[in-house]
N, C-alpha and C positions, 0 to 999 in steps of 0.2 A: 692828266698828259702820261705820255706813257717816257716813262725813265729808261738814255739808252744809258748801257755800262760803260766807262770811259776805256775808250783803247788809246795805246802807244804807238810813236814813231816804232817802235821796233819790232809792234807788232804786222805794220806797215811791211817794214825789210824783211819780217821773215815769207807774208805773204807772199812778198817779188820773189822771194828764194825759192818759195815749193812753185810758185807759177812756173820759173824758169826750170827746173828738175822735170815738170810734167806734161809740160805745151810739146804739140808735135811742132818739128824744127821751124815748118813754115808757116807759123802761128808767130804772133807779137802780143803779147802784155801789156797793159799798165794798171798798175795802183794805187790811191790815195785813203788818206784818212777823210770821211765824208764832211765835217766840223770846218775843214778847211775849205771849204767852197759853198759860201751864203750867197753868191750873186750868178745870175744868169749870164753868162757869156754872147750868146744872143737872143735879142728881141723876141723873134722867131718862137725862140724857145721860151724866154717869158710870161708869154701872151699865152700859152696852154695852163699856166699854172695860178693864174694871177687869185686862187681861189685856194690856194693847197696851205696847209701849215705848213712853221719855216723849216720842219725838221725834214717835211715830204720837197721841200725846192733844195734844200741840202743834198738829199738824199741823189734825187733828178741830176741835179748839176756833177754832183762827182761822178756822178755815172758816166754822163756827155764827155766830162773832162777826160776820167779813162779811155773811153770809145773813141775820141778822137786821138788822142796822145798813140793808143795803138796804132790806129790808121797813120796816124804820120809818118810811122817806120815805114810806111811804105810808101813817104812823100806825097801822100793825102792832104789835099789842102783841106784846112783848118773851113769848113760850112756849119752851118744848122744841119740836125740830124732828127726829124721830125720821129713823129711815131705812126705807127698805121690803126685801123678801128679795134684790134687787138691788144695793142700797147707795145706791139714790135720794133724796135728802131729801124726802120729807113735807110738801108745804108748806100752809100754812093756806089754808080753802076760798079761789077765785078767783085765787091768786099760781102764779108759776111762777118758775123760777129758775135759775142752775146756780152752782156752783164750782170754782177750779182752785188749784192749787199747783204752785208750783215751787221748788226749792232757798233755802226761806227765807224766799219771798212767797208770799203769799193773797189772791186775788177773789173776788168772789160779785159777779152782778148776778141783779136783780127784774124782772118786771113781773105786771098783769091780765091775766089769760084773757080779759077782753075786747080784750086789743089783740093777744095774742099766742098762737100756736096753740104753739111752741116758740120756747126760750131756750138757748143753745149757747154756753160759752167756754171759752178753753183759755188757760194760758200754761207760755211754752217757752223753758229758754237755745235760743242759735243757734249756740251752738259743741259739740255733746255727740256729733251723731249719726255712727256712725263711716258708712266707705262701703258696709257690706252692709249696714246699717238705711236708709241712703239709698233703697239698690234693693231696699228690701220696703215704701219707702213710697210712691216715685214712679212714679205711671203710665206707658206710653211715652207717652200725651198731654204731660205733662207734661214729658217730659225736654228737649225745646227749649229751655226756660223755666230747668229745674232746672242742666243743663247740668255737673252734680256739683258743684253750690255747696255748701257746706254753710250757709249763712246761708238762704239760696233752701230748699232743702228742709227747712227748720224750720223756714218759714211752711206748705209744705206741710204738711207732719205736724201742724204746730198748728189751721190748717184743718180736718183730715178729724176730730182729737178732734173740737172745738168742734161740727160737724156731727155724730158719732157721738153726744156728751152729748147737743145739740140733738132726734137723733130719738130716739131709745134709751126715754122715758116714754111716747112714742105707740105706734112699732112694734114694740121690745122689737129690733131686728134688730142681730144679731151678724155685722160683715164686717170682710173685709180691709182694710188702707188702698189697697191696686189696686180695688180694688171699686167705689171712685171715683175722676173726675179731671177737676179745677179749670183754667179759665184767668186767669192772674193779672192784673187792671188793675194795674198798678204805679202810673201818673199819678194813679188815684184811689181806689189804697191796698184796694183793695177783690176781692174773688175773685165768680166763676161756676162753678157744676157746669156739664161742659162730656160728662159721661157718669155711669149712674150702671150697675152690674151688677143683674141680675136677682132676686140672690140679695136686695136691697130689693124690697120689695111694691112693686106697679104703681101704689097710689093713694097714695106716697112718691112716685115716681119720674115721676107727672105733676105734681105741683107743684117740679119741680128749677127752673120759672121764675123762684118763689116765694121761692124759699132766698136770703137774701143773708147775704153775710159784709163786715164792715168789717175790714182790718188794722191795728197799729202795730208797728216795730222804737222800741225803747227802752235804752239801754245795751246788753248782752248778750241779752236778751232781744227776743221777742216775745209778742203778745196777739193772740187774733182771735174776733170776737163771729160769734156765726150766730142768725138768727133767721126766724119764721116768720110773718108776721101774721097776724094774727084772721080 
């Protein structure tokens, strides 16, 4: 059994404040503690997880709770949110968003397709990457910034996950961590794409300068939002 480190209400509050600081104004966000959501809200969703373990069920429920909460801020009625064959949530017509979990915390963001082409979110602890994981994550372009530092490498990892999640519903590209490289603007707590491998389609690579990232550290976590405006 995997043991999940305890998180507290203060972690959730700090996550909410971090998301408020970094999300674009047309984007909504919601957070929760995973352990607070042991039951399914809709039978259609419960039927998908009959064989899953208890923690996976709570994780899914927390994600959908946050996603529905973010959508409700646009007056979207609470409905089941199924997943497609890739596990990506199927949003109500005209909306998009993203979910992320990390060690007891959960968050989701949502927006209108009139405002965004893509939205990505990732939440990570900053004390978990091993030296070998850092090596797999950090591109040579990023090594001058990271310098083997676990916290800085965690930011790079988090931003790449947010980017992968943002692009996947449109371009369905599976890539490695070293197939994109960032330049970190620590003063403004943002990142910019410095380089993308040809593994990514040309249409996406052409948008590199229009893909935006904001990040915040809080406690032992880092959270990143990635977006492409409509």
